[in-house]
Structure formats: structure tokens, C-alpha cells
N, C-alpha and C positions, 0 to 999 in steps of 0.2 A: 266765568267766575270760578275761583277755587274755593273749596270747602276746607276750612281750618277746623281741626278738632284738638281741643286742649284737655290735658290731664294734669293731675297733681297741683303743684304750686302755681303753674301758669293759669290753670283754671281758677284758682283762688284769686290771683292778681287781676285777671280780666273780668271775673264774675260771669263768665260765659263758658258753655260747653262747646259751642260751635260758633263759627263766624264765617262770613264770606270775604273774599279779597280779590282784587283785580291786579295784584302785583305781577310784574313781568319776570322777576328773578327771586331767588331765595334771599339775596342780600336786600333787595327792595322790600321783600315781605317782612324781614326782621325790622327794618326801619319803620315800616307801616305799623307793626305791632307796638313799637315804641311811641310813635306819634299818637296812636289811639289810646294806649294804656299806660304809658310812662316808661322811664328808663329801666326800672326794675323788671318790668315784663319783657322788655327787649333783651336784657341780660339773661333772664331765665330762659327765654325762647332759644337764644343762641347756644346755651349750654345744655339744652335738652337733647334727648335722642329724638331725631326727626325722621319721619318716613314720608316719602313722596310716592303715592300710589302703591304703598306697601313695601317699598324698597328704601333701606336706610340711606339717609343723606350724610355724606362724610364731610361736606364743606358748606356750612351755613352762610358763608360769605361769597358763594358762587354767584356770578353774574350770568350764568347760562340761563336761557329762556325756560320758563316753566311750561310744561305741556298744558294745553287748554283744559279747563274743567278738572283739575287735579284735586285729589284729596291729600292734604298735608296734615299729619298728626304730630303732636308734640308730647312726648312722654318724659316723665321725670327720670333722671339718672338712677340706676339701680346700683346698690352696693351690698356687699355681704362679706362673709368671712368663713 
């Protein structure tokens, strides 16, 4: 099982800090978040800064298999000036 860690808006939408998932790919994981928490949560997850075992994920639509027992974190986008 993967450990999902939510921050910012996604934490507010899911009402959870952490959750487990058995998704096989990042694309499936985003779909699962949508099925569990609604379309707004899936959209927010997709546009978040995502890390997989501490490494930034560049393609949240990837069908590549997720390593077993991964930690996947969803951080809000940062902006500044």
C-alpha cells in the first residue's frame, strides 16, 4: 500500500492528512482520489507539486507502475514575486 500525504487545499478538500492507496500508477491514483473525494480534489491533486519517495513527479498522468509501499506527497503550488 502507498502512503498518501496531503497538504494545503487538498488536505482541506479530503479532510485528511494521510491516506493509503493501492493504485498501480500515478494516473490511477489521481482517478482514485477523484472517486473518493470528488472532481475538485482530483483537479487539485493533478495540479499539485507531487513527490514520489522524495522525488518530484513531472507527469501526474503517467501510467508507469508505482514502486511498492511508496510515499506520495501532494504540496500546493507556490508562487511569489
